[in-house]
Structures are given as structure tokens and as C-alpha cells.
Residue frames as qw, qx, qy, qz and C-alpha x, y, z in Angstrom:
[[0.060, -0.652, 0.126, 0.745, 8.93, -12.90, 2.29],
 [0.119, -0.085, 0.760, 0.634, 9.12, -14.35, -1.23],
 [0.027, 0.505, 0.843, 0.184, 5.42, -15.26, -1.36],
 [0.055, -0.796, -0.426, 0.426, 4.22, -12.06, 0.26],
 [0.130, -0.512, 0.311, 0.790, 6.38, -9.95, -2.01],
 [0.049, 0.105, 0.792, 0.599, 4.85, -11.59, -5.04],
 [0.031, -0.663, -0.744, 0.077, 1.34, -11.13, -3.60],
 [0.094, -0.737, -0.144, 0.653, 1.96, -7.42, -2.99],
 [0.070, -0.307, 0.539, 0.781, 3.30, -7.01, -6.53],
 [0.037, 0.333, 0.877, 0.344, 0.29, -8.92, -7.90],
 [0.022, -0.754, -0.559, 0.344, -2.10, -6.54, -6.13],
 [0.050, -0.624, 0.162, 0.763, -0.35, -3.64, -7.82],
 [0.066, -0.015, 0.788, 0.612, -0.71, -5.38, -11.17],
 [0.009, 0.576, 0.815, 0.056, -4.47, -5.83, -10.52],
 [0.045, -0.770, -0.276, 0.573, -4.82, -2.21, -9.51],
 [0.092, -0.427, 0.449, 0.780, -3.01, -1.10, -12.60],
 [0.049, 0.227, 0.858, 0.458, -5.29, -3.19, -14.87],
 [0.019, -0.738, -0.652, 0.170, -8.47, -1.80, -13.20],
 [0.115, -0.682, 0.009, 0.722, -7.01, 1.70, -13.52],
 [0.084, -0.168, 0.653, 0.734, -6.47, 1.20, -17.25],
 [0.013, -0.464, -0.847, -0.258, -10.03, -0.10, -17.74],
 [0.103, -0.756, -0.504, 0.405, -11.52, 2.63, -15.64],
 [0.099, -0.657, 0.137, 0.735, -9.67, 5.35, -17.57],
 [0.425, 0.230, 0.722, 0.495, -10.71, 4.18, -21.04],
 [0.148, 0.859, 0.481, 0.098, -13.16, 7.08, -21.24],
 [0.385, 0.603, -0.066, 0.696, -10.27, 9.52, -20.77],
 [0.242, -0.646, 0.285, -0.666, -10.84, 10.28, -17.12],
 [0.445, -0.090, -0.833, 0.316, -10.45, 8.68, -13.75],
 [0.355, -0.416, 0.083, -0.833, -13.40, 9.40, -11.49],
 [0.414, -0.188, 0.704, -0.546, -15.42, 8.08, -8.61],
 [0.819, 0.132, -0.275, -0.485, -17.23, 4.76, -8.96],
 [0.970, -0.199, 0.128, -0.054, -16.75, 1.05, -8.56],
 [0.808, 0.417, -0.160, 0.385, -13.51, 0.96, -10.54],
 [0.065, 0.742, -0.337, 0.576, -11.97, 3.80, -8.54],
 [0.654, -0.554, 0.324, -0.401, -12.90, 2.20, -5.23],
 [0.994, -0.045, 0.087, 0.044, -11.89, -1.37, -6.12],
 [0.676, 0.548, -0.230, 0.435, -8.60, -0.25, -7.62],
 [0.048, -0.703, 0.403, -0.584, -7.64, 1.83, -4.62],
 [0.826, -0.419, 0.251, -0.281, -8.61, -0.98, -2.20],
 [0.952, 0.191, -0.045, 0.234, -6.28, -3.27, -4.11],
 [0.375, 0.684, -0.290, 0.554, -3.57, -0.59, -3.96],
 [0.456, -0.670, 0.327, -0.486, -4.12, -0.25, -0.22],
 [0.966, -0.207, 0.143, -0.053, -3.91, -4.00, 0.32],
 [0.817, 0.426, -0.155, 0.358, -0.73, -4.09, -1.70],
 [0.128, 0.716, -0.369, 0.579, 1.00, -1.42, 0.33],
 [0.677, -0.542, 0.309, -0.390, -0.03, -3.05, 3.62],
 [0.991, 0.033, 0.041, 0.122, 1.45, -6.35, 2.41],
 [0.567, 0.605, -0.260, 0.495, 4.60, -4.51, 1.43],
 [0.313, -0.738, 0.362, -0.475, 4.81, -3.23, 5.01],
 [0.913, -0.293, 0.266, -0.101, 4.90, -6.83, 6.23],
 [0.867, 0.398, -0.061, 0.295, 7.49, -7.68, 3.55],
 [0.166, 0.786, -0.359, 0.476, 9.78, -4.88, 4.82],
 [0.580, -0.603, 0.425, -0.346, 9.65, -6.34, 8.36],
 [0.975, -0.013, 0.222, 0.017, 10.16, -9.95, 7.20],
 [0.689, 0.622, -0.194, 0.318, 13.06, -8.94, 5.00],
 [0.094, -0.754, 0.487, -0.432, 14.87, -7.43, 7.97],
 [0.795, -0.378, 0.393, -0.266, 14.21, -10.61, 9.92],
 [0.960, 0.247, 0.093, 0.094, 15.90, -12.70, 7.29],
 [0.315, 0.833, -0.391, 0.234, 19.15, -10.76, 7.41],
 [0.892, -0.152, -0.289, 0.313, 22.19, -12.61, 8.74],
 [0.515, -0.160, -0.133, 0.832, 24.40, -9.55, 9.08],
 [0.056, 0.153, 0.126, 0.979, 24.00, -5.78, 9.20],
 [0.170, -0.597, -0.784, -0.003, 20.76, -5.96, 11.17],
 [0.159, -0.597, -0.266, 0.740, 21.17, -2.41, 12.47],
 [0.064, 0.220, -0.439, -0.869, 21.26, -1.04, 8.93],
 [0.165, -0.316, -0.862, -0.362, 18.29, -3.30, 8.14],
 [0.149, -0.627, -0.643, 0.413, 16.29, -1.80, 11.02],
 [0.011, -0.508, 0.046, 0.860, 16.97, 1.72, 9.75],
 [0.099, 0.024, -0.704, -0.703, 15.85, 0.60, 6.26],
 [0.152, -0.489, -0.858, -0.039, 12.61, -0.79, 7.65],
 [0.090, -0.639, -0.409, 0.645, 11.83, 2.44, 9.46],
 [0.057, 0.379, -0.325, -0.864, 12.44, 4.49, 6.31],
 [0.147, -0.134, -0.842, -0.502, 10.41, 2.06, 4.17],
 [0.121, -0.560, -0.795, 0.201, 7.48, 2.06, 6.66],
 [0.006, 0.557, 0.140, -0.818, 7.43, 5.88, 6.61],
 [0.136, 0.187, -0.597, -0.768, 7.00, 5.58, 2.85],
 [0.166, -0.323, -0.914, -0.182, 4.26, 3.06, 3.21],
 [0.062, -0.597, -0.571, 0.560, 2.47, 5.35, 5.69],
 [0.106, 0.437, -0.177, -0.875, 2.64, 8.17, 3.13],
 [0.206, -0.028, -0.796, -0.568, 1.19, 5.95, 0.42],
 [0.149, -0.448, -0.870, 0.138, -1.60, 4.71, 2.76],
 [0.029, 0.552, 0.340, -0.760, -2.62, 8.26, 3.67],
 [0.184, 0.307, -0.418, -0.835, -2.87, 9.24, 0.02],
 [0.224, -0.165, -0.898, -0.341, -4.91, 6.16, -0.82],
 [0.096, -0.512, -0.761, 0.387, -7.31, 6.75, 2.08],
 [0.112, 0.501, 0.068, -0.856, -7.80, 10.34, 1.00],
 [0.228, 0.135, -0.655, -0.708, -8.56, 9.22, -2.56],
 [0.190, -0.333, -0.921, -0.068, -11.11, 6.69, -1.28],
 [0.028, -0.566, -0.562, 0.603, -12.87, 9.25, 0.92],
 [0.166, 0.431, -0.207, -0.862, -12.93, 11.83, -1.86],
 [0.209, 0.009, -0.832, -0.514, -14.22, 9.20, -4.26],
 [0.106, -0.442, -0.870, 0.191, -17.06, 8.22, -1.87],
 [0.020, 0.608, 0.382, -0.696, -18.14, 11.84, -1.51],
 [0.134, 0.451, -0.323, -0.821, -17.84, 13.15, -5.06],
 [0.727, 0.455, 0.421, -0.296, -20.17, 12.53, -7.99],
 [0.756, 0.627, 0.030, 0.185, -17.68, 13.23, -10.78],
 [0.724, 0.118, -0.112, 0.671, -14.01, 14.18, -11.42],
 [0.072, 0.626, -0.025, 0.776, -14.67, 17.86, -11.04],
 [0.647, -0.676, -0.078, -0.344, -16.28, 17.24, -7.66],
 [0.891, -0.222, -0.143, 0.369, -13.25, 15.20, -6.58],
 [0.467, 0.389, -0.094, 0.788, -10.95, 18.16, -7.42],
 [0.261, -0.687, 0.013, -0.678, -13.05, 20.48, -5.22],
 [0.815, -0.546, -0.080, -0.176, -13.36, 18.10, -2.29],
 [0.858, 0.083, -0.277, 0.425, -9.71, 16.97, -2.24],
 [0.189, 0.593, -0.263, 0.737, -8.56, 20.34, -0.95],
 [0.625, -0.620, 0.045, -0.472, -10.41, 19.63, 2.29],
 [0.960, -0.265, 0.004, 0.091, -8.04, 16.77, 3.03],
 [0.488, 0.707, -0.343, 0.380, -4.75, 18.56, 2.52],
 [0.078, -0.557, 0.604, -0.565, -4.15, 18.59, 6.31],
 [0.881, -0.247, 0.073, -0.396, -5.91, 15.30, 7.19],
 [0.525, -0.691, -0.494, -0.056, -5.61, 13.73, 9.72],
 [0.585, -0.494, -0.281, 0.579, -4.89, 16.03, 12.64],
 [0.148, 0.978, 0.138, 0.045, -4.87, 19.29, 10.71],
 [0.622, -0.527, 0.292, 0.501, -1.07, 19.08, 10.26],
 [0.325, 0.853, -0.221, -0.343, 1.23, 20.76, 7.75],
 [0.360, -0.488, 0.756, 0.247, 3.55, 17.81, 7.18],
 [0.751, 0.271, 0.597, -0.073, 1.44, 15.91, 4.70],
 [0.572, 0.803, -0.058, -0.155, 2.31, 17.82, 1.55],
 [0.094, 0.730, -0.676, -0.041, 6.06, 17.23, 1.88],
 [0.534, -0.190, 0.813, -0.136, 5.48, 13.68, 3.09],
 [0.775, 0.473, 0.369, -0.196, 3.33, 12.92, 0.07],
 [0.464, 0.814, -0.328, -0.121, 6.17, 14.16, -2.13],
 [0.076, 0.608, -0.783, 0.106, 9.00, 12.21, -0.50],
 [0.768, -0.166, 0.485, -0.383, 6.92, 9.23, 0.65],
 [0.929, 0.360, -0.015, -0.082, 7.35, 7.09, -2.49],
 [0.433, 0.688, -0.513, 0.275, 11.07, 7.78, -2.43],
 [0.360, -0.520, 0.649, -0.423, 11.32, 6.69, 1.23],
 [0.912, 0.019, 0.315, -0.261, 9.52, 3.43, 0.48],
 [0.816, 0.534, -0.204, 0.087, 11.84, 2.73, -2.48],
 [0.143, 0.710, -0.592, 0.354, 14.96, 3.60, -0.49],
 [0.586, -0.385, 0.593, -0.397, 13.96, 1.31, 2.36],
 [0.944, 0.184, 0.226, -0.155, 13.00, -1.63, 0.11],
 [0.675, 0.648, -0.325, 0.139, 16.07, -1.25, -2.08],
 [0.081, -0.678, 0.641, -0.352, 18.40, -1.05, 0.93],
 [0.745, -0.224, 0.558, -0.290, 16.96, -4.28, 2.32],
 [0.904, 0.420, 0.035, -0.070, 17.23, -5.95, -1.10],
 [0.415, 0.722, -0.498, 0.240, 20.93, -4.98, -1.34],
 [0.368, -0.536, 0.666, -0.365, 21.51, -6.34, 2.16],
 [0.887, 0.039, 0.397, -0.233, 19.83, -9.60, 1.22],
 [0.739, 0.626, -0.242, 0.055, 22.05, -9.74, -1.90],
 [0.105, 0.685, -0.647, 0.318, 25.09, -9.44, 0.34],
 [0.564, -0.276, 0.690, -0.362, 23.70, -12.26, 2.47],
 [0.113, 0.162, -0.901, -0.387, 23.13, -14.32, -0.67],
 [0.344, 0.375, 0.759, -0.407, 19.35, -14.42, -0.12],
 [0.531, 0.764, 0.237, -0.279, 18.60, -12.54, -3.33],
 [0.730, 0.227, 0.303, 0.568, 20.43, -12.52, -6.65],
 [0.299, -0.287, 0.047, 0.909, 22.19, -9.32, -7.78],
 [0.022, -0.260, -0.511, -0.819, 19.47, -8.45, -10.28],
 [0.220, -0.640, -0.729, 0.099, 16.67, -8.26, -7.72],
 [0.150, -0.662, -0.221, 0.701, 17.41, -4.66, -6.62],
 [0.051, -0.158, 0.495, 0.853, 17.77, -3.76, -10.32],
 [0.139, -0.418, -0.810, -0.388, 14.30, -5.17, -11.00],
 [0.223, -0.691, -0.555, 0.405, 12.90, -3.31, -8.01],
 [0.128, -0.510, 0.087, 0.846, 14.38, -0.01, -9.19],
 [0.012, -0.036, -0.675, -0.737, 13.16, -0.65, -12.72],
 [0.136, -0.560, -0.813, -0.076, 9.63, -1.42, -11.51],
 [0.166, -0.740, -0.373, 0.534, 9.39, 1.79, -9.57],
 [0.133, -0.335, 0.342, 0.868, 10.97, 3.77, -12.40],
 [0.031, -0.278, -0.785, -0.553, 8.31, 2.49, -14.80],
 [0.180, -0.702, -0.681, 0.105, 5.46, 3.28, -12.40],
 [0.221, -0.648, -0.129, 0.717, 6.87, 6.74, -11.66],
 [0.133, -0.119, 0.525, 0.832, 7.26, 7.49, -15.38],
 [0.460, -0.088, -0.411, -0.782, 3.64, 6.68, -16.17],
 [0.502, -0.093, 0.667, -0.543, 0.93, 5.26, -13.86],
 [0.827, 0.312, -0.110, -0.454, -0.60, 3.57, -16.89],
 [0.581, 0.428, -0.690, 0.061, 2.45, 1.27, -16.75],
 [0.543, -0.468, 0.507, -0.479, 1.51, 0.07, -13.26],
 [0.980, 0.026, 0.095, -0.171, 0.87, -3.52, -14.50],
 [0.747, 0.486, -0.330, 0.311, 4.35, -3.73, -16.02],
 [0.015, -0.652, 0.523, -0.550, 5.93, -2.16, -12.97],
 [0.758, -0.348, 0.345, -0.430, 4.14, -4.67, -10.73],
 [0.973, 0.209, -0.094, 0.015, 5.41, -7.56, -12.83],
 [0.475, 0.605, -0.457, 0.446, 8.95, -6.30, -12.42],
 [0.351, -0.557, 0.509, -0.554, 8.55, -6.06, -8.66],
 [0.939, -0.117, 0.174, -0.273, 7.07, -9.55, -8.54],
 [0.849, 0.399, -0.286, 0.197, 10.05, -10.90, -10.55],
 [0.118, 0.663, -0.544, 0.501, 12.44, -9.33, -8.04],
 [0.581, -0.391, 0.531, -0.477, 10.90, -11.35, -5.21],
 [0.956, 0.150, -0.054, -0.247, 10.38, -14.53, -7.23],
 [0.706, 0.454, -0.480, 0.256, 14.09, -15.20, -7.21],
 [0.393, -0.670, 0.472, -0.418, 14.48, -15.15, -3.42],
 [0.662, 0.175, -0.726, 0.066, 16.25, -18.19, -2.04],
 [0.779, -0.593, -0.188, -0.078, 16.13, -20.07, 1.25],
 [0.190, -0.842, 0.490, -0.122, 18.90, -19.47, 3.72],
 [0.673, 0.308, -0.666, 0.098, 21.75, -21.97, 3.55],
 [0.813, -0.526, -0.242, 0.055, 22.20, -24.17, 6.66],
 [0.184, -0.896, 0.383, -0.129, 24.75, -22.89, 9.10],
 [0.411, 0.485, -0.760, 0.138, 28.05, -24.62, 9.59],
 [0.302, -0.240, 0.770, -0.508, 26.99, -25.85, 13.03],
 [0.800, 0.177, 0.244, -0.519, 23.82, -27.38, 11.58],
 [0.748, 0.477, -0.435, -0.154, 25.82, -29.20, 8.90],
 [0.327, 0.452, -0.774, 0.299, 28.41, -30.57, 11.32],
 [0.485, -0.260, 0.587, -0.593, 26.13, -31.53, 14.18],
 [0.185, 0.019, -0.962, -0.198, 25.41, -35.28, 14.03],
 [0.665, -0.294, -0.200, -0.657, 21.94, -36.56, 14.35],
 [0.096, -0.338, 0.851, -0.391, 22.31, -38.30, 17.67],
 [0.727, 0.053, 0.366, -0.579, 18.84, -39.75, 17.53],
 [0.878, 0.380, -0.178, -0.232, 19.85, -42.01, 14.64],
 [0.219, 0.581, -0.767, 0.164, 23.11, -43.27, 16.13],
 [0.932, -0.239, -0.213, -0.168, 23.29, -46.82, 17.38],
 [0.417, -0.700, 0.574, -0.076, 25.57, -47.96, 20.13],
 [0.778, 0.395, -0.470, -0.135, 27.88, -50.56, 18.72]]
């Protein structure tokens, strides 16, 4: 979980840097930078999906709550992934920013011509944050994460939400939250059980 969490955060940092470079001319439009950045963003969110599942697996207690947190978080990841895929498809089809604005309306109900995507796109980031934060708090209670890890996670998302240009900083905060993860302590049984293979009959 620790390593994958840092990788996912690093992918967001890379996306943020590319986004800053791409937007130096004052606009974000189709092209190599748009595509590369969104592919990194997509990879980061997919890795975060794995992190959610692994985090639940490392819980010692409250696994039912952890399962609910994973479901909520994965719904948020799905919302992110849909938005990223739409951005990629629009970027492939359009020749400039104005063209992207015209084409994007065609994907409001993609896929399946459903009406749920607009509200899902609005609450999706919040669902991901709630799920990830809930798991982080549970891991704090299990002494797998320090108490400041959920704070760093919340700060990272707050920074990104406030201004997408701060994505690199937000990604660094997310990475720092995972960098402090610790290995589980051995159980009492493991500590007390003698190593019979090394005993000698006397």
C-alpha cells in the first residue's frame, strides 16, 4: 500500500507539471501535452483504486466499515476515470480549445446515454476523498498510519480543489501521507510461539 500510494501520488505530480507546462500559453487544448497528462492522471487514479483495496486488506479491526469505505472510494475513482476518458476522446477529436468545448457536449450522457453522469461528476471527487480518508482514519486507529496522514490527505485534496495549477503540491502532500505508513506489528501469538525448529533436545 505504501509504495503504490506514493506511486499514485507521483503520477498526479507528473500530471500537474505537464499541465502547467501545457498551459503556459494561457490555454489548455488538445495535443501531446493534453494526452500525456491525462494518461498519467488516468494511471494515477487506477493505482489509487488498488490502494483503496489494499488499505482495507491491512485493517485489523472494523473491516465492515473498511469495506463500505472502499465501495465509496471506488465510486469516486469511477467518476474520475469517466471524466478523464471523456477528456481524452474530446482531445483526440478536436483541433483546438473551441472545438473541444463544442464536442464535449456530445459526451454528457456517455456511456449508455444515461442521466446520472452530471451529478456523479460533481460528487465523484468527494466520494473518492471520503473513502480514502475513512480508510486512513481506520489505519490510524490500527496504528498503521500516524495521525497526521489523514490531515495530509485532506490538505492535498484541498489544495488541488482550490486550484488545479497546484496539482504538483497536492500530489506531494498525498505522497507524504503514504510515505509514513508502517508495517503491522507482530501478533501476540507470533511473539510468544517458540521456534521449535531451533530447539535441541537436551
